[in-house]
C-alpha positions as CSV (number, residue, x, y, z in Angstrom):
1,M,-6.3,271.5,154.0
2,K,-5.3,268.4,152.0
3,Q,-6.4,265.0,153.3
4,Y,-5.3,261.5,152.2
5,I,-7.3,258.3,152.9
6,V,-4.9,255.3,153.0
7,D,-5.8,251.7,153.6
8,A,-3.1,250.3,155.9
9,F,-1.8,246.7,156.4
10,T,-3.0,245.7,153.0
11,D,-2.0,245.8,149.3
12,R,-5.4,246.6,147.9
13,V,-8.2,249.1,148.6
14,F,-11.3,248.2,150.5
15,S,-9.3,246.1,152.9
16,G,-6.9,246.7,155.8
17,N,-7.6,249.6,158.1
18,P,-8.5,253.0,156.5
19,A,-6.9,256.1,158.1
20,A,-7.3,259.8,157.2
21,V,-4.0,261.7,157.1
22,C,-4.2,265.6,157.2
23,V,-1.0,267.4,156.3
24,M,-1.0,270.9,157.7
25,D,1.2,274.0,157.6
26,S,0.5,274.7,161.3
27,W,-1.5,273.4,164.1
28,I,-5.2,274.1,164.4
29,D,-7.3,274.0,167.5
30,D,-7.7,270.5,169.2
31,S,-11.5,271.0,169.0
32,L,-11.4,271.4,165.3
33,M,-9.2,268.3,164.9
34,M,-11.8,266.4,167.0
35,L,-14.6,267.6,164.7
36,I,-12.6,266.5,161.6
37,A,-12.0,263.1,163.1
38,A,-15.7,262.8,164.0
39,E,-16.7,263.9,160.5
40,N,-14.4,261.3,158.9
41,N,-15.8,258.6,161.3
42,L,-12.8,256.4,160.7
43,S,-11.0,254.6,163.6
44,E,-8.2,257.2,163.3
45,T,-7.5,260.5,161.7
46,A,-3.8,261.6,161.8
47,F,-2.6,265.2,161.8
48,I,0.9,266.1,160.7
49,V,2.9,269.4,160.8
50,K,6.4,269.8,159.5
51,E,8.6,271.3,162.2
52,P,12.3,272.3,162.2
53,E,13.4,269.0,163.8
54,G,11.1,266.9,161.6
55,Y,7.4,265.9,161.5
56,H,5.0,266.1,164.5
57,L,2.2,263.5,164.4
58,R,-1.0,263.3,166.4
59,W,-3.8,260.8,166.3
60,F,-7.6,261.2,166.9
61,T,-10.4,258.7,167.0
62,P,-14.0,260.0,166.6
63,G,-14.1,260.4,170.4
64,T,-10.6,261.3,171.7
65,E,-6.9,261.8,171.1
66,V,-4.8,258.7,171.6
67,E,-1.2,258.2,172.5
68,L,-0.3,255.6,169.9
69,C,-1.8,254.3,166.7
70,G,-0.1,251.8,164.4
71,H,-2.2,251.9,161.2
72,A,-2.4,255.7,161.1
73,T,1.4,255.9,161.6
74,L,1.9,253.5,158.7
75,A,-0.6,255.6,156.6
76,S,1.2,258.8,157.6
77,A,4.6,257.4,156.6
78,Y,3.1,256.3,153.3
79,V,1.9,259.8,152.6
80,I,5.1,261.6,153.5
81,L,7.4,259.1,151.7
82,N,5.3,259.1,148.5
83,Y,4.0,262.6,148.2
84,Y,6.3,264.9,150.2
85,E,9.7,263.2,150.4
86,P,9.6,260.5,147.7
87,Q,13.4,260.2,147.6
88,A,13.7,259.4,151.3
89,D,13.7,255.9,152.7
90,F,12.6,256.8,156.2
91,V,10.7,259.4,158.2
92,V,10.8,260.2,161.9
93,F,7.7,261.4,163.7
94,S,7.6,263.2,167.1
95,T,4.6,261.9,169.0
96,M,3.0,261.4,172.4
97,S,4.8,258.1,172.5
98,G,8.2,259.6,171.7
99,R,10.1,259.6,168.4
100,L,8.9,256.9,166.0
101,T,11.0,256.0,163.0
102,I,9.4,254.3,159.9
103,V,11.6,252.8,157.3
104,R,10.4,251.9,153.7
105,T,11.7,248.6,152.5
106,G,10.3,247.6,149.2
107,S,6.5,247.6,149.6
108,L,6.7,247.4,153.4
109,Y,6.8,250.2,155.9
110,E,8.5,249.1,159.1
111,M,7.6,250.9,162.3
112,D,9.7,251.0,165.5
113,F,7.3,250.9,168.4
114,P,7.6,250.3,172.2
115,T,6.3,247.2,173.9
116,Y,4.5,247.2,177.3
117,E,4.8,245.1,180.4
118,L,2.2,242.4,180.3
119,K,0.6,241.1,183.5
120,E,-1.8,238.1,183.7
121,I,-5.1,238.9,185.4
122,A,-8.1,236.8,186.3
123,V,-10.6,235.8,183.7
124,T,-14.1,237.2,184.6
125,D,-17.7,236.4,183.8
126,T,-18.0,239.8,182.2
127,M,-15.3,238.9,179.7
128,E,-17.2,235.7,178.8
129,K,-20.4,237.7,178.4
130,A,-18.7,240.3,176.3
131,F,-17.2,237.9,173.8
132,G,-19.7,235.1,173.9
133,A,-16.9,232.6,174.8
134,R,-14.8,232.2,177.9
135,P,-11.1,233.2,177.5
136,V,-8.5,230.7,178.6
137,K,-6.3,233.6,179.8
138,A,-6.4,237.3,180.2
139,V,-3.3,239.6,180.1
140,L,-3.3,243.3,180.8
141,G,-0.8,245.8,179.3
142,L,-1.7,249.1,177.7
143,D,-4.8,247.1,176.5
144,L,-6.6,244.0,177.7
145,I,-5.7,240.8,175.8
146,C,-8.1,237.9,176.0
147,V,-6.7,234.6,174.7
148,F,-9.0,231.9,173.3
149,K,-8.4,228.3,172.2
150,N,-8.8,228.5,168.5
151,E,-9.1,230.7,165.4
152,E,-12.7,229.8,164.7
153,T,-13.8,231.3,168.0
154,I,-12.2,234.6,167.0
155,R,-13.5,234.8,163.5
156,N,-17.1,234.0,164.5
157,M,-17.1,236.2,167.6
158,K,-20.1,238.7,167.9
159,P,-19.2,240.7,171.0
160,D,-21.8,242.4,173.2
161,Q,-20.8,246.0,173.2
162,S,-22.6,246.7,176.5
163,F,-20.4,244.3,178.3
164,L,-17.3,245.5,176.5
165,F,-17.8,248.8,178.3
166,Q,-17.6,247.1,181.6
167,I,-14.2,245.6,181.0
168,E,-11.1,247.3,182.2
169,G,-8.5,248.3,179.6
170,R,-8.4,250.8,176.8
171,I,-8.9,248.3,174.0
172,Q,-10.2,244.8,174.1
173,N,-8.3,242.3,172.0
174,A,-9.3,238.7,171.5
175,T,-6.4,236.5,170.2
176,A,-5.7,233.0,169.3
177,R,-3.0,231.0,167.6
178,G,-3.9,230.7,163.9
179,V,-3.5,227.9,161.3
180,D,-1.8,230.0,158.6
181,F,-0.5,232.7,160.9
182,D,1.3,232.7,164.2
183,C,-1.8,234.5,165.7
184,V,-5.2,235.7,164.7
185,S,-6.9,238.6,166.5
186,R,-9.7,241.1,166.6
187,S,-9.8,244.4,168.4
188,F,-12.8,246.1,170.0
189,C,-12.7,249.5,171.6
190,P,-16.1,251.0,172.2
191,K,-14.8,253.4,174.9
192,L,-12.9,255.2,172.0
193,S,-16.1,255.2,169.9
194,I,-14.7,252.4,167.8
195,P,-16.9,249.2,168.0
196,E,-14.2,247.2,166.1
197,D,-10.8,248.4,164.8
198,P,-10.2,246.6,161.5
199,V,-6.5,246.2,161.9
200,C,-4.8,247.6,165.0
201,G,-1.0,248.1,164.9
202,S,-0.6,249.4,168.5
203,A,-2.5,246.3,169.8
204,H,0.2,244.1,168.2
205,C,2.9,245.8,170.3
206,Q,1.3,243.6,173.0
207,I,-0.2,240.7,171.0
208,A,3.0,239.9,169.1
209,D,5.0,240.3,172.2
210,Y,2.8,237.8,174.0
211,W,2.9,235.2,171.3
212,S,6.6,235.7,170.8
213,N,7.1,234.5,174.3
214,V,4.6,231.7,174.1
215,L,6.0,230.3,170.8
216,G,9.6,231.1,171.5
217,K,9.9,233.1,168.2
218,K,11.3,236.6,167.6
219,E,9.3,237.0,164.4
220,I,5.5,236.8,164.3
221,T,3.2,237.0,161.4
222,A,-0.2,238.1,162.5
223,Y,-3.6,238.4,160.9
224,Q,-6.5,240.6,162.1
225,A,-9.7,238.8,161.3
226,S,-12.1,241.8,160.9
227,R,-14.4,242.0,158.0
228,R,-11.7,244.0,156.1
229,G,-8.7,241.9,157.3
230,G,-5.0,242.8,157.4
231,V,-1.5,241.3,157.8
232,L,1.2,242.5,160.2
233,H,4.8,241.4,160.2
234,C,6.2,241.7,163.7
235,R,9.8,241.3,165.0
236,L,10.8,241.7,168.7
237,E,13.9,243.7,169.4
238,G,15.9,244.5,172.5
239,D,15.2,247.3,175.0
240,C,11.4,246.8,174.9
241,R,11.0,247.6,171.3
242,I,9.1,245.9,168.4
243,R,9.2,246.4,164.7
244,I,5.8,246.1,162.9
245,S,5.7,246.2,159.1
246,G,2.8,246.3,156.7
247,E,1.8,247.5,153.2
248,A,-0.4,250.4,152.4
249,V,-2.4,251.7,149.4
250,L,-3.9,255.1,148.6
251,F,-7.7,255.3,148.3
252,A,-8.4,259.0,148.0
253,I,-6.9,262.5,148.1
254,T,-9.4,265.2,149.1
255,E,-9.4,268.9,150.0
256,L,-11.1,269.9,153.2
257,H,-13.2,273.1,153.4
258,F,-14.3,274.5,156.7
């Protein structure tokens, strides 16, 4: 099996969010895909099979299969459009989150994703203990979004993983309005065996939606302030959709033997 390692939401290797992309002739057992994802030990491993109606895409963390992953979708589109269909300008994936269309525009890969209903919830002492600072607001959608006053709080944050486990929500995101960007964020998801996700595309289906409403802007430029870092270009559309664009770069092509 051929596997590609792609750094997503960046234009240079050793930054952005690395994803493994496995392109297969047919599906293998879920248990084997879980073992491959655990062996890779990246936040996501994507598995792709070409089917009569297009490409079927699934995402696995080292701990479980997930219903949506932005950076591994970007990485998958990069692989298909550069190594399998280089003459094409777009690719459509069938996924657990429906059909996802990714369009190549210059060096950017634009993904069409759903947004989620966001509901404000109470800030708790557990949130404060988890992040080492008290959020000014908490919003729950697919994930939990904790909003803080300034960018410095986000960049210097050293979360307590034991308290993160106690917080409701699939992924814990800490966000603030940035100086050079519309928002700055970090993403923590120990429940998925990912202590910190370097750059999380699916989280920005909610983060960018939140800041778009706060700032009154349809287009949001976001920065994820992990150690690797990455930039996301987000544009709110109608019918609960958002377009998230980013660059990607190849790190490695390998052959798996098992």
